[in-house]
mmCIF file of the C-alpha atoms, coordinates in Angstrom:
data_MODEL
# 
_entry.id   MODEL 
# 
loop_
_atom_site.group_PDB 
_atom_site.id 
_atom_site.type_symbol 
_atom_site.label_atom_id 
_atom_site.label_alt_id 
_atom_site.label_comp_id 
_atom_site.label_asym_id 
_atom_site.label_entity_id 
_atom_site.label_seq_id 
_atom_site.pdbx_PDB_ins_code 
_atom_site.Cartn_x 
_atom_site.Cartn_y 
_atom_site.Cartn_z 
_atom_site.occupancy 
_atom_site.B_iso_or_equiv 
_atom_site.pdbx_formal_charge 
_atom_site.auth_seq_id 
_atom_site.auth_comp_id 
_atom_site.auth_asym_id 
_atom_site.auth_atom_id 
_atom_site.pdbx_PDB_model_num 
ATOM 1  C CA . UNK A 1 1  ? -0.128  11.157 -4.442 1.00 0.00 ? 1  UNK A CA 1 
ATOM 2  C CA . UNK A 1 2  ? 2.130   14.089 -3.626 1.00 0.00 ? 2  UNK A CA 1 
ATOM 3  C CA . UNK A 1 3  ? 4.096   14.097 -0.217 1.00 0.00 ? 3  UNK A CA 1 
ATOM 4  C CA . UNK A 1 4  ? 1.865   17.058 0.890  1.00 0.00 ? 4  UNK A CA 1 
ATOM 5  C CA . UNK A 1 5  ? -1.382  15.205 0.386  1.00 0.00 ? 5  UNK A CA 1 
ATOM 6  C CA . UNK A 1 6  ? -0.242  12.259 2.114  1.00 0.00 ? 6  UNK A CA 1 
ATOM 7  C CA . UNK A 1 7  ? 1.224   14.137 4.788  1.00 0.00 ? 7  UNK A CA 1 
ATOM 8  C CA . UNK A 1 8  ? -1.983  16.286 5.432  1.00 0.00 ? 8  UNK A CA 1 
ATOM 9  C CA . UNK A 1 9  ? -4.022  12.972 5.356  1.00 0.00 ? 9  UNK A CA 1 
ATOM 10 C CA . UNK A 1 10 ? -1.535  11.505 7.906  1.00 0.00 ? 10 UNK A CA 1 
ATOM 11 C CA . UNK A 1 11 ? -1.795  14.517 10.185 1.00 0.00 ? 11 UNK A CA 1 
ATOM 12 C CA . UNK A 1 12 ? -5.637  14.454 10.014 1.00 0.00 ? 12 UNK A CA 1 
ATOM 13 C CA . UNK A 1 13 ? -5.651  10.721 10.953 1.00 0.00 ? 13 UNK A CA 1 
ATOM 14 C CA . UNK A 1 14 ? -3.096  11.054 13.941 1.00 0.00 ? 14 UNK A CA 1 
ATOM 15 C CA . UNK A 1 15 ? -4.726  14.066 15.348 1.00 0.00 ? 15 UNK A CA 1 
ATOM 16 C CA . UNK A 1 16 ? -8.349  12.746 14.530 1.00 0.00 ? 16 UNK A CA 1 
ATOM 17 C CA . UNK A 1 17 ? -9.435  15.928 12.613 1.00 0.00 ? 17 UNK A CA 1 
ATOM 18 C CA . UNK A 1 18 ? -12.062 16.187 10.082 1.00 0.00 ? 18 UNK A CA 1 
ATOM 19 C CA . UNK A 1 19 ? -11.279 15.216 6.577  1.00 0.00 ? 19 UNK A CA 1 
ATOM 20 C CA . UNK A 1 20 ? -11.673 18.995 5.460  1.00 0.00 ? 20 UNK A CA 1 
ATOM 21 C CA . UNK A 1 21 ? -9.798  20.424 8.190  1.00 0.00 ? 21 UNK A CA 1 
ATOM 22 C CA . UNK A 1 22 ? -6.980  22.562 7.226  1.00 0.00 ? 22 UNK A CA 1 
ATOM 23 C CA . UNK A 1 23 ? -3.768  21.164 8.892  1.00 0.00 ? 23 UNK A CA 1 
ATOM 24 C CA . UNK A 1 24 ? -1.227  23.644 7.664  1.00 0.00 ? 24 UNK A CA 1 
ATOM 25 C CA . UNK A 1 25 ? -1.398  25.729 10.852 1.00 0.00 ? 25 UNK A CA 1 
ATOM 26 C CA . UNK A 1 26 ? -1.451  22.939 13.160 1.00 0.00 ? 26 UNK A CA 1 
ATOM 27 C CA . UNK A 1 27 ? 1.282   22.754 15.672 1.00 0.00 ? 27 UNK A CA 1 
ATOM 28 C CA . UNK A 1 28 ? 1.984   21.263 19.204 1.00 0.00 ? 28 UNK A CA 1 
ATOM 29 C CA . UNK A 1 29 ? 0.801   23.519 21.962 1.00 0.00 ? 29 UNK A CA 1 
ATOM 30 C CA . UNK A 1 30 ? -1.700  25.176 19.586 1.00 0.00 ? 30 UNK A CA 1 
ATOM 31 C CA . UNK A 1 31 ? -3.757  22.459 18.294 1.00 0.00 ? 31 UNK A CA 1 
ATOM 32 C CA . UNK A 1 32 ? -5.511  20.546 21.345 1.00 0.00 ? 32 UNK A CA 1 
ATOM 33 C CA . UNK A 1 33 ? -5.353  17.133 19.892 1.00 0.00 ? 33 UNK A CA 1 
ATOM 34 C CA . UNK A 1 34 ? -1.554  17.455 19.177 1.00 0.00 ? 34 UNK A CA 1 
ATOM 35 C CA . UNK A 1 35 ? -0.409  16.478 22.770 1.00 0.00 ? 35 UNK A CA 1 
ATOM 36 C CA . UNK A 1 36 ? 2.577   14.290 23.806 1.00 0.00 ? 36 UNK A CA 1 
ATOM 37 C CA . UNK A 1 37 ? 1.203   10.858 22.687 1.00 0.00 ? 37 UNK A CA 1 
ATOM 38 C CA . UNK A 1 38 ? -0.185  12.393 19.491 1.00 0.00 ? 38 UNK A CA 1 
ATOM 39 C CA . UNK A 1 39 ? 3.364   13.489 18.845 1.00 0.00 ? 39 UNK A CA 1 
ATOM 40 C CA . UNK A 1 40 ? 4.873   10.135 19.342 1.00 0.00 ? 40 UNK A CA 1 
ATOM 41 C CA . UNK A 1 41 ? 2.172   8.650  17.184 1.00 0.00 ? 41 UNK A CA 1 
ATOM 42 C CA . UNK A 1 42 ? 2.683   11.155 14.497 1.00 0.00 ? 42 UNK A CA 1 
ATOM 43 C CA . UNK A 1 43 ? 6.617   10.405 14.606 1.00 0.00 ? 43 UNK A CA 1 
ATOM 44 C CA . UNK A 1 44 ? 5.851   6.593  14.176 1.00 0.00 ? 44 UNK A CA 1 
ATOM 45 C CA . UNK A 1 45 ? 3.538   7.170  11.469 1.00 0.00 ? 45 UNK A CA 1 
ATOM 46 C CA . UNK A 1 46 ? 5.986   9.500  9.651  1.00 0.00 ? 46 UNK A CA 1 
ATOM 47 C CA . UNK A 1 47 ? 8.553   6.852  9.846  1.00 0.00 ? 47 UNK A CA 1 
ATOM 48 C CA . UNK A 1 48 ? 6.517   4.140  8.683  1.00 0.00 ? 48 UNK A CA 1 
ATOM 49 C CA . UNK A 1 49 ? 4.657   6.071  5.695  1.00 0.00 ? 49 UNK A CA 1 
ATOM 50 C CA . UNK A 1 50 ? 7.950   7.761  4.407  1.00 0.00 ? 50 UNK A CA 1 
ATOM 51 C CA . UNK A 1 51 ? 10.249  5.130  5.358  1.00 0.00 ? 51 UNK A CA 1 
ATOM 52 C CA . UNK A 1 52 ? 12.349  7.442  7.595  1.00 0.00 ? 52 UNK A CA 1 
ATOM 53 C CA . UNK A 1 53 ? 14.343  6.933  10.878 1.00 0.00 ? 53 UNK A CA 1 
ATOM 54 C CA . UNK A 1 54 ? 13.658  10.255 12.907 1.00 0.00 ? 54 UNK A CA 1 
ATOM 55 C CA . UNK A 1 55 ? 15.962  10.578 15.794 1.00 0.00 ? 55 UNK A CA 1 
ATOM 56 C CA . UNK A 1 56 ? 14.968  12.130 19.125 1.00 0.00 ? 56 UNK A CA 1 
ATOM 57 C CA . UNK A 1 57 ? 16.646  15.408 18.598 1.00 0.00 ? 57 UNK A CA 1 
ATOM 58 C CA . UNK A 1 58 ? 14.862  15.787 15.267 1.00 0.00 ? 58 UNK A CA 1 
ATOM 59 C CA . UNK A 1 59 ? 11.574  14.778 16.697 1.00 0.00 ? 59 UNK A CA 1 
ATOM 60 C CA . UNK A 1 60 ? 11.828  17.392 19.346 1.00 0.00 ? 60 UNK A CA 1 
ATOM 61 C CA . UNK A 1 61 ? 11.895  19.955 16.627 1.00 0.00 ? 61 UNK A CA 1 
ATOM 62 C CA . UNK A 1 62 ? 9.008   18.761 14.607 1.00 0.00 ? 62 UNK A CA 1 
ATOM 63 C CA . UNK A 1 63 ? 6.370   20.507 16.428 1.00 0.00 ? 63 UNK A CA 1 
ATOM 64 C CA . UNK A 1 64 ? 4.479   22.132 13.499 1.00 0.00 ? 64 UNK A CA 1 
ATOM 65 C CA . UNK A 1 65 ? 2.852   20.865 10.328 1.00 0.00 ? 65 UNK A CA 1 
ATOM 66 C CA . UNK A 1 66 ? 5.323   23.249 8.502  1.00 0.00 ? 66 UNK A CA 1 
ATOM 67 C CA . UNK A 1 67 ? 8.428   21.866 10.337 1.00 0.00 ? 67 UNK A CA 1 
ATOM 68 C CA . UNK A 1 68 ? 7.262   18.394 9.433  1.00 0.00 ? 68 UNK A CA 1 
ATOM 69 C CA . UNK A 1 69 ? 6.502   19.093 5.800  1.00 0.00 ? 69 UNK A CA 1 
ATOM 70 C CA . UNK A 1 70 ? 9.922   20.598 5.330  1.00 0.00 ? 70 UNK A CA 1 
ATOM 71 C CA . UNK A 1 71 ? 11.709  17.767 7.060  1.00 0.00 ? 71 UNK A CA 1 
ATOM 72 C CA . UNK A 1 72 ? 9.944   14.974 5.099  1.00 0.00 ? 72 UNK A CA 1 
ATOM 73 C CA . UNK A 1 73 ? 10.393  17.000 1.834  1.00 0.00 ? 73 UNK A CA 1 
ATOM 74 C CA . UNK A 1 74 ? 14.130  17.321 2.494  1.00 0.00 ? 74 UNK A CA 1 
ATOM 75 C CA . UNK A 1 75 ? 14.333  13.546 3.300  1.00 0.00 ? 75 UNK A CA 1 
ATOM 76 C CA . UNK A 1 76 ? 12.063  12.309 0.434  1.00 0.00 ? 76 UNK A CA 1 
ATOM 77 C CA . UNK A 1 77 ? 13.819  14.460 -2.429 1.00 0.00 ? 77 UNK A CA 1 
# 
């Protein structure tokens, strides 16, 4: 399974979005379900799923699906 597909499924699960929801435009502050608790949960899920360690400075920048996708892609390459 590709990183993009896995990431989309992960974001849907954490943000409790429908299976057919387009997550590519989700962002903290725009998507109602992406609150501070969901953000922490998402960072933890990313670390677990992709075997990453996300430091606080990076986590503060990962506030949209696109920024998360780019971050994960760069570290999983």
